[in-house]
C-alpha positions in Angstrom: 120.4 57.2 110.4 119.4 60.7 111.6 121.9 63.2 112.9 125.1 64.7 111.6 128.7 63.9 112.8 131.9 64.8 110.9 133.9 62.1 109.4 136.4 60.6 111.7 140.0 61.4 111.5 141.9 58.6 110.0 144.8 59.3 112.4 143.0 58.1 115.6 144.9 55.6 117.5 144.4 53.9 120.9 142.3 55.4 123.6 140.4 52.1 124.2 140.1 52.5 128.0 139.0 56.2 127.6 136.4 55.2 125.0 134.9 52.6 127.4 134.8 55.2 130.1 132.9 57.6 127.9 130.5 54.9 126.7 129.7 53.8 130.2 129.2 57.5 131.4 126.8 58.2 128.5 124.8 55.2 129.5 124.2 56.5 133.0 124.5 60.3 132.8 122.9 62.9 130.6 125.9 65.3 130.6 129.4 64.0 130.1 132.3 66.4 129.7 135.7 65.4 128.4 138.3 67.6 129.9 142.0 68.0 129.4 144.7 70.4 128.2 144.8 71.8 124.7 146.1 69.4 122.1 145.4 66.2 124.2 142.9 64.9 121.7 139.5 65.7 123.3 137.8 66.5 120.0 139.0 63.3 118.3 138.0 61.2 121.2 134.5 62.7 121.5 134.0 62.2 117.8 135.0 58.6 118.0 132.7 58.1 121.1 129.8 59.8 119.3 130.1 57.6 116.3 130.2 54.6 118.6 127.1 55.8 120.6 125.0 57.1 117.7 123.1 53.9 117.2 121.7 54.2 120.8 119.8 57.4 119.9 116.8 57.1 117.6 116.9 60.7 116.7 120.6 60.7 116.0 123.8 62.2 117.2 124.5 65.9 116.2 127.9 67.8 116.3 128.3 71.5 117.2 131.8 73.0 116.9 132.0 76.1 119.1 135.5 77.2 118.1 134.2 79.8 115.6 132.3 81.7 118.3 134.0 84.8 119.8 131.3 85.4 122.5 128.0 83.8 123.4 125.6 86.0 121.4 125.2 83.4 118.6 125.7 80.3 120.8 122.0 79.3 120.6 121.8 80.0 116.8 124.9 77.8 116.2 123.5 74.9 118.2 120.1 75.3 116.6 121.7 75.2 113.1 123.7 72.1 114.1 120.6 70.1 114.8 118.9 71.2 111.6 116.7 73.8 113.3 116.4 76.7 110.9 114.6 78.7 113.6 112.2 81.1 111.9 110.4 82.0 115.2 110.6 85.5 116.5 110.7 84.7 120.3 113.6 83.9 122.6 116.1 81.7 120.7 116.3 79.0 123.4 112.6 78.5 123.4 112.6 77.3 119.8 115.6 75.0 120.5 114.0 73.6 123.6 110.8 72.9 121.5 112.8 71.2 118.8 114.5 68.8 121.3 111.6 68.3 123.7 110.4 64.9 122.3 113.6 63.6 120.8 116.1 61.1 122.0 119.3 62.3 120.7 123.0 62.9 121.5 124.2 66.5 121.2 128.0 67.0 121.1 129.3 70.4 122.1 133.0 70.6 121.1 135.4 73.2 122.5 133.3 74.8 125.3 136.1 76.2 127.3 135.9 79.8 126.0 132.1 79.8 126.7 131.9 77.6 129.7 129.4 79.7 131.7 127.0 80.3 128.7 127.2 76.6 127.7 126.4 75.6 131.3 123.3 77.7 131.3 122.2 76.5 127.9 122.8 72.8 128.7 120.9 73.2 132.0 117.9 74.6 130.2 118.0 72.0 127.4 118.3 69.0 129.8 115.3 70.3 131.7 113.2 70.8 128.6 114.2 67.6 126.7 114.1 64.4 128.9 115.5 62.3 126.0 118.5 64.5 125.5 122.1 63.5 126.3 125.0 66.0 126.0 128.6 65.1 125.3 130.9 68.1 125.7 134.6 68.8 125.4 136.3 71.6 127.4 139.4 72.4 129.1 137.4 72.9 132.3 134.2 71.2 133.5 130.9 73.1 132.9 129.9 72.8 136.5 126.3 71.6 135.7 124.5 69.5 138.3 124.8 65.8 137.4 127.7 66.4 135.1 130.1 63.4 134.8 133.7 64.6 134.0 136.1 62.3 132.1 139.5 63.8 132.3 141.8 62.9 129.4 145.5 62.5 129.9 148.1 62.4 127.2 148.9 59.1 125.6 151.3 57.0 127.7 154.7 58.3 126.4 156.4 54.9 126.6 153.4 53.0 125.3 152.5 51.7 121.9 149.8 54.3 121.2 152.0 57.3 121.2 154.5 55.7 118.9 151.7 54.6 116.6 150.4 58.1 116.3 153.9 59.4 115.5 154.4 56.7 112.9 151.0 57.3 111.3 151.4 61.1 111.2 155.0 60.9 109.8 154.1 58.2 107.3 157.2 56.1 108.4 157.8 53.0 110.5 160.1 53.5 113.5 161.4 51.0 115.9 160.3 51.4 119.5 163.8 51.9 120.6 165.5 54.9 119.1 164.9 58.5 118.3 161.1 58.1 117.7 160.7 56.6 121.2 162.7 59.4 122.7 160.6 61.9 120.9 157.4 60.5 122.4 158.9 60.5 125.8 160.2 64.2 125.5 156.7 65.3 124.2 155.0 63.4 127.0 152.6 61.7 124.6 150.6 64.9 123.8 149.0 64.2 120.4 149.2 67.7 119.0 152.8 67.9 120.0 153.5 64.5 118.4 151.8 65.7 115.1 153.9 68.8 115.0 157.0 66.6 115.5 156.0 64.2 112.8 155.8 67.0 110.3 159.4 68.0 111.1 160.4 64.3 110.8 159.1 64.2 107.3 161.3 67.2 106.5 164.5 66.5 108.7 164.4 62.9 109.9 163.8 61.5 113.4 167.3 62.0 114.8 167.4 65.7 113.9 164.0 66.2 115.5 165.1 64.3 118.7 168.2 66.5 119.0 166.3 69.7 118.5 163.7 68.8 121.0 166.4 67.9 123.4 167.9 71.3 123.2 164.4 73.0 123.5 163.1 70.8 126.5 166.3 70.6 128.4 166.5 74.3 128.7 165.2 76.1 131.8 161.4 76.5 131.8 161.7 80.2 131.4 163.7 79.8 128.2 161.6 77.1 126.6 159.0 79.4 125.4 160.5 82.8 125.8 159.0 84.0 122.6 155.6 83.9 124.2 155.9 85.7 127.5 152.7 87.4 128.7 152.3 87.7 132.5 148.5 87.9 132.0 148.5 84.6 130.0 150.6 82.3 132.0 150.0 78.8 130.8 149.4 76.1 133.4 152.4 73.8 134.2 150.7 70.9 132.4 150.9 72.9 129.1 154.7 73.5 129.3 155.7 70.7 126.9 153.0 71.6 124.4 154.1 75.2 124.6 157.6 74.2 123.9 156.6 72.0 121.0 154.5 74.9 119.4 157.3 77.3 120.0 159.8 75.0 118.5 157.6 74.6 115.3 157.4 78.3 115.2 161.1 78.8 115.4 161.6 76.2 112.6 159.2 78.1 110.3 160.7 80.7 108.0 160.2 84.4 108.7 157.5 84.6 106.1 155.7 81.5 107.4 155.8 82.9 110.9 154.3 86.2 109.7 151.6 84.3 107.7 150.8 82.1 110.8 150.2 85.2 112.8 148.1 86.9 110.2 145.9 83.8 109.5 144.9 83.7 113.1 142.2 86.4 112.3 140.2 83.8 110.4 137.7 82.1 112.7 136.5 79.5 110.2 138.0 77.8 107.0 139.8 79.9 104.5 140.8 79.5 100.9 143.9 80.8 99.2 142.1 83.8 97.7 140.9 85.0 101.1 144.3 84.3 102.7 145.9 86.4 100.1 143.5 89.3 100.3 143.9 89.5 104.1 147.5 88.5 104.8 149.5 90.2 102.1 151.6 93.1 103.1 155.3 94.1 103.7 157.6 91.2 102.9 154.7 88.8 102.4 153.4 89.4 98.9 151.1 87.7 96.4 154.0 85.8 94.8 155.5 84.3 97.9 152.3 83.8 100.1 151.4 80.4 98.4 154.9 78.9 99.3 154.5 80.2 102.9 151.1 78.6 103.1 152.4 75.3 101.7 155.2 75.4 104.3 152.7 75.8 107.2 150.7 72.8 105.7 153.9 70.8 105.6 154.6 71.6 109.2 151.0 70.7 110.2 150.3 74.2 111.5 147.6 74.6 108.8 145.4 71.6 107.7 145.6 70.6 104.1 142.8 71.9 102.0 139.5 70.1 101.9 137.3 69.1 98.9 136.2 72.7 98.7 139.8 74.1 98.6 139.7 75.4 102.1 142.2 75.2 104.9 141.8 75.6 108.7 144.0 75.9 111.7 143.5 74.2 115.0 142.3 76.6 117.7 145.4 76.0 119.8 147.7 76.9 117.0 145.4 79.8 115.9 145.5 81.2 119.5 149.3 81.1 119.4 149.4 82.9 116.1 147.0 85.6 117.5 149.4 86.3 120.4 152.2 86.8 117.9 150.1 89.0 115.8 149.4 91.1 118.9 153.1 91.3 119.6 153.8 92.6 116.1 151.2 95.3 116.7 149.2 94.3 113.6 146.1 92.9 115.2 143.8 95.8 114.4 145.1 96.4 110.9 144.8 92.7 109.9 141.3 92.6 111.4 140.3 95.6 109.3 141.6 94.0 106.2 139.7 90.8 107.1 136.6 92.8 107.5 137.1 94.8 104.3 137.7 91.6 102.3 134.5 89.9 103.5 132.5 93.1 103.1 133.8 93.1 99.5 132.9 89.4 99.2 129.4 90.2 100.5 128.8 93.0 98.0 130.0 90.9 95.1 127.6 88.1 96.2 124.7 90.5 96.2 125.6 92.0 92.8 125.9 88.4 91.3 122.6 87.2 92.8 120.6 88.0 89.7 121.9 85.4 87.1 124.0 82.4 86.5 126.3 83.0 89.4 123.6 82.8 92.0 124.2 79.2 93.1 127.9 79.6 93.3 127.7 82.8 95.3 125.0 81.3 97.6 127.4 78.4 98.3 130.3 80.9 98.8 128.3 83.0 101.4 127.4 79.8 103.2 131.0 78.4 103.2 132.4 81.7 104.6 129.6 82.3 107.1 131.8 82.2 110.2 134.1 84.8 108.8 131.4 87.1 107.4 130.0 87.1 111.0 133.5 87.9 112.4 133.8 90.7 109.9 130.3 92.0 110.8 131.1 92.0 114.5 134.4 93.9 113.8 132.6 96.5 111.7 129.8 97.0 114.2 132.5 98.2 116.6 134.6 100.1 114.1 132.6 101.3 111.1 128.8 100.9 111.6 128.0 102.2 108.1 130.2 99.5 106.6 128.5 96.9 108.9 125.2 98.0 107.5 126.5 97.5 104.0 127.9 94.1 104.7 124.8 92.7 106.5 122.4 94.3 104.0 124.3 92.4 101.2 124.1 88.9 102.7 121.0 89.0 104.9 118.7 87.9 102.2 121.0 84.9 101.5 121.1 84.2 105.3 117.3 84.2 105.4 117.1 81.8 102.5 119.4 79.4 104.3 117.2 79.6 107.4 119.6 81.9 109.5 116.7 84.3 110.2 117.9 85.1 113.8 121.4 86.0 112.7 120.1 88.1 109.8 117.7 89.9 112.0 120.2 90.4 114.8 122.8 91.8 112.5 120.4 94.1 110.6 118.9 95.5 113.8 122.3 96.2 115.3 123.6 97.8 112.2 120.5 99.9 111.7 120.7 101.1 115.3 124.4 101.9 115.2 124.7 103.4 111.8 123.7 106.9 110.7 124.1 106.1 107.0 121.3 107.2 104.8 120.3 106.2 101.3 120.8 103.1 99.3 122.6 101.0 101.9 120.0 101.8 104.5 117.0 101.1 102.2 118.5 97.8 101.2 119.0 96.8 104.8 115.4 97.8 105.7 114.2 95.7 102.8 116.2 92.6 104.0 114.9 93.1 107.6 111.4 93.3 106.3 111.7 90.0 104.4 113.2 88.4 107.6 110.3 89.6 109.7 107.8 88.3 107.3 109.5 84.9 107.2 109.3 84.9 111.0 105.6 85.7 110.8 105.9 89.1 112.5 103.5 91.0 110.2 103.1 94.0 112.6 106.8 94.7 112.8 107.2 94.0 109.1 104.5 96.6 108.3 106.5 99.3 110.1 109.8 98.3 108.4 108.1 98.2 105.0 106.9 101.8 105.4 110.4 102.9 106.5 111.9 101.0 103.6 109.6 102.8 101.1 110.5 106.2 102.5 114.3 105.4 102.5 114.1 104.2 99.0 112.5 107.4 97.8 115.1 109.4 99.7 117.9 107.5 98.2 116.7 107.7 94.7 116.1 111.4 94.9 119.6 112.0 96.3 121.7 109.3 94.6 119.8 108.6 91.4 117.9 105.5 90.4 120.6 103.5 88.7 122.0 100.5 90.6 125.6 101.5 89.6 125.3 104.6 91.7 126.6 103.3 95.0 126.9 106.6 97.0 126.2 106.3 100.6 124.7 109.5 102.0 124.9 110.1 105.7 122.6 111.9 108.0 122.2 112.8 111.6 121.1 109.3 112.3 117.7 110.2 114.1 114.3 109.0 113.5 115.3 105.7 111.6 116.8 103.6 114.3 114.7 100.8 115.7 112.9 102.0 118.8 114.7 105.4 118.6 111.4 107.5 118.7 113.5 110.4 117.2 112.1 113.2 115.0 111.1 112.2 111.5 113.3 113.1 108.6 112.3 115.0 105.5 109.7 112.9 103.7 109.5 110.5 106.6 106.0 111.7 107.8 103.2 109.1 107.7 101.5 109.3 104.4 104.0 111.6 102.7 106.3 110.8 100.0 104.8 107.4 99.1 107.0 105.9 96.3 104.2 103.6 95.2 102.3 106.6 93.6 103.1 110.0 92.4 103.1 112.5 95.3 104.8 115.3 97.1 108.5 115.8 96.9 108.9 116.4 93.2 109.3 114.2 90.2 110.4 110.7 91.0 111.3 108.0 88.6 111.3 104.8 90.6 114.4 102.6 90.6 115.4 99.2 92.0 115.1 100.4 95.6 111.5 101.5 95.2 110.8 98.3 93.2 112.1 96.2 96.2 110.2 98.3 98.6 107.0 97.6 96.6 107.9 93.9 96.4 108.2 93.9 100.3 104.9 95.6 100.7 103.3 93.1 98.2 104.8 90.1 100.0 103.4 91.4 103.3 100.0 91.8 101.8 100.1 88.3 100.3 101.0 86.7 103.5 98.2 88.6 105.4 95.5 87.6 102.9 95.3 90.8 100.8 96.0 89.8 97.2 94.4 92.9 95.7 96.7 95.2 97.8 99.7 93.3 96.7 98.6 93.4 93.0 98.0 97.2 93.2 101.2 98.1 95.0 103.7 96.2 92.7 101.5 97.0 89.6 101.8 100.7 90.2 105.6 100.7 90.4 106.0 98.4 87.5 103.9 100.6 85.3 106.1 103.5 86.3 109.4 102.0 85.2 110.8 101.2 81.8 112.4 97.8 81.1 111.6 94.2 81.6 111.7 91.7 84.4 115.2 90.5 83.4 116.8 93.8 84.0 117.3 93.4 87.7 116.5 91.2 90.6 114.2 93.8 92.1 112.1 93.9 88.9 112.0 90.1 88.9 110.8 90.1 92.4 108.0 92.5 91.7 106.8 90.4 88.8 106.8 87.4 91.0 104.7 89.1 93.6 102.2 90.1 90.9 101.9 86.4 89.7 101.1 85.3 93.3 98.6 88.2 93.6 96.9 87.1 90.4 96.6 83.6 91.8 95.2 84.9 95.0 92.6 86.9 93.0 91.5 83.9 91.2 92.8 85.0 87.8 94.4 81.6 87.3 94.8 81.6 83.5 96.6 84.9 83.6 98.7 83.9 86.5 99.8 80.7 84.9 100.6 82.5 81.6 102.8 85.1 83.4 104.4 82.4 85.6 105.4 80.2 82.7 106.9 83.3 80.9 108.8 84.3 84.0 110.0 80.7 84.5 111.3 80.6 80.9 113.1 83.9 81.6 114.7 82.5 84.8 115.9 79.4 82.9 117.6 81.7 80.4 119.2 83.6 83.2 119.9 80.5 85.2 118.3 82.1 88.1 117.3 79.6 90.8 115.5 81.3 93.8 112.7 83.0 91.7 112.3 79.9 89.6 111.6 77.7 92.8 109.1 80.3 93.9 107.4 80.2 90.5 107.2 76.4 90.6 105.4 76.7 94.0 102.9 79.1 92.4 102.3 76.9 89.3 101.7 74.0 91.7 99.1 76.1 93.6 97.5 77.1 90.3 97.3 73.5 89.2 95.5 72.6 92.5 93.1 75.4 92.0 92.3 74.5 88.5 91.7 70.8 89.5 94.8 69.3 87.9 96.6 67.6 90.8 99.1 65.7 88.5 100.4 69.0 87.1 100.5 70.5 90.6 102.6 67.5 91.9 105.1 67.8 89.1 105.7 71.6 89.8 105.9 70.8 93.5 108.7 68.3 92.9 110.5 70.8 90.7 110.3 73.3 93.6 111.6 70.8 96.1 114.5 70.0 93.9 115.4 73.7 93.7 115.0 74.5 97.5 117.0 71.4 98.4 119.9 72.6 96.3 119.6 76.0 98.0 119.4 74.4 101.5 116.3 76.3 102.2 114.4 74.3 104.9 111.4 76.6 104.9 111.1 76.3 101.1 111.3 72.5 101.4 108.5 72.6 104.1 106.3 74.7 101.8 106.9 72.5 98.8 106.2 69.3 100.7 102.8 70.8 101.8 101.7 71.6 98.2 102.9 68.2 97.0 101.0 66.4 99.8 97.9 68.4 98.9 98.3 67.4 95.2 98.7 63.8 96.2 95.6 63.9 98.4 93.6 65.6 95.6 94.6 62.8 93.3 93.3 60.3 95.8 96.7 58.9 96.7 96.1 58.8 100.5 99.1 56.8 101.6 101.6 58.8 99.7 99.9 62.0 100.8 100.2 60.9 104.4 103.9 60.0 103.9 104.7 63.4 102.3 102.6 65.3 104.9 104.5 63.6 107.8 107.8 64.5 106.2 106.6 68.1 105.7 105.7 68.2 109.4 109.3 67.2 110.2 110.6 70.0 108.1 108.2 72.5 109.6 109.4 71.5 113.1 112.9 72.2 111.8 111.9 75.8 111.3 110.6 76.0 114.8 107.1 77.2 113.9 103.7 75.7 113.0 102.7 75.1 109.4 102.3 78.3 107.3 102.0 79.2 103.8 99.7 81.3 101.5 96.1 81.3 102.8 94.7 79.6 99.6 96.7 76.5 100.1 95.7 76.0 103.8 92.1 75.6 102.8 92.9 73.2 100.0 95.1 71.1 102.2 92.5 70.7 104.9 89.8 69.8 102.4 91.8 67.1 100.5 93.4 65.7 103.7 90.0 65.1 105.2 89.0 63.3 102.1 91.9 60.9 102.0 91.7 60.3 105.7 88.1 59.2 105.3 89.2 57.0 102.4 92.1 55.0 103.9 91.0 55.5 107.6 92.4 57.7 110.3 94.5 54.9 111.9 96.2 54.1 108.6 96.8 57.7 107.8 98.2 58.4 111.3 100.5 55.4 111.2 102.1 56.5 107.9 102.2 60.1 109.0 104.0 59.3 112.2 106.4 57.0 110.6 107.5 59.7 108.2 107.5 62.3 110.9 109.9 60.3 113.1 112.1 58.9 110.3 115.1 60.6 108.7 113.7 63.8 107.0 116.1 63.4 104.1 114.8 59.9 103.4 111.3 61.2 103.3 112.2 64.0 101.0 113.9 61.4 98.6 110.6 59.4 98.6 108.7 62.6 97.9 110.8 63.4 94.9 110.1 60.1 93.3 107.6 60.8 90.6 106.9 62.4 87.3 108.2 65.9 86.7 106.3 68.8 85.4 105.0 68.8 81.9 
């Protein structure tokens, strides 16, 4: 089954009538919005409804959680990511998403739209117009207001009915009689699921009678006294929220002072968080490293914080997070905690970058992915408060984001930080390099050429002023003119066209190239390769490599230059030399336990095998590449690997399997939002051998297999492609 839905909550109870209403609405309407107050169970109901309806949509049901977004700038990117569109196209983001959904029949679930109701309405309107087979199920505290929208308003569970009591029993892990304290609790809390869960947590600690009595004291008080710890005239809660307000306030009062302080500070996290991150961000004053774990455990027991998942991460429901944020504001700590949050994730980004070259690469790659929401939150904070630090953060993670397919986010963050920051030197050169890679992956060679030249100039500047050793992390600052995208400002020293070229000795005094210049050369070489100029690629990286001491294992930048040189040799037809160098580099990567370069080398070895007339060897290397790119979650790499594997199978005369792999490859290319690309040499080979096998098995048979693979679950197609002998 295609699509992606989170696992259902085991605590779901009742809602049979509501489920039927949603099912009926989905059968007749293309937009169904489940509305209701916070904590009423909209998300759980929508998830259950989506699981029930998924079988009616050939292209699956897909889930998008909008709670991490603090503004609409990344709305389209998040939705695209949720439907497996790693959009590499450079145009308007919505265009790629519309193209991805245009021919599909699928269910798209947008959860928690209320804080982005207007942008969601615009996006949904555009998507429904572009994709006739699309159905949208949304949850929101308010309707989206789109023409044709069917609204299903969700009320709390009937407080005197069986469902509310069943929810309380299940959450508390205890059987209660219908008559007695538990039944009174359900009535007092008006059947609101979140309020019942908070009460269940206290029942586990104190017993049902004590909880009933405490709620009686709280709820029998005048309305103005029920929630007097949260009095903000500009944030008056609707009357329908009064009971939930009281329940949250009651849980807050029952928490210890340290737990309340932690609750407030944890509200700065927009995504899941682990104990290490919570400690780094939330410690201060009476809350220290020794007592924070106990405070966190107390919030988990009280159901304020969700228990840790398989990855050791916690999260807080948005309603409870918003309450904590209000308390944080009242304490006057909002800015300070947000700054600590940003500093922590900036540090995490820098550690991830420094650990990229070696055995820690897969772990840090997964870490950057797991903390993506809060890295984005930290970046947004720093863009407002410290653009130089923002440039450092995004320059550290942009390459990993690009590998993961988050090209729009990488480009957006890099361009904003480069525009706002006046920082010169290493941090700027690194960001320009990352932006150049992103533009190349988006197919924007013209813009990439300009960035490549600026990267080379900035690398030379940095290595003159800061030294060439990676350990020298100084961040020089300048007047900020001349190097901002579109600024048109005066050129800096050494920034004139043709001057200070770090790829050859020139003006500006002696210069020993370092890692920044090596990466600038690798960027220029990669651009030359993708535009069909292998000799230029060979010359530019060869010149810099000849000028530095040491081997390819000494740094990631050196390894990238050696990789470009191997690809250039292949493009020049020096196949034996290319294969020899590639095998040596692959062995080195295996020693280092380096994964990204190794997958690229497997691609090159597969291409070399094809050019040498050895399709069996080519297929083995292609499968090794696919294994690596799948582990890294790199959809563009998977698409490239499937292309070379399909070509190898076609060259071997296996037309049916070639058609199957090629159809799967087309599905992955569509997930990138762009037509098939790749090195020029492979395109000619693919066309040649595909024509041959089409003629052998016949066009109708080839098309039938191709379309079946294209429209089937891509993961199943990838699994089929990987079945076969490995490389020798």
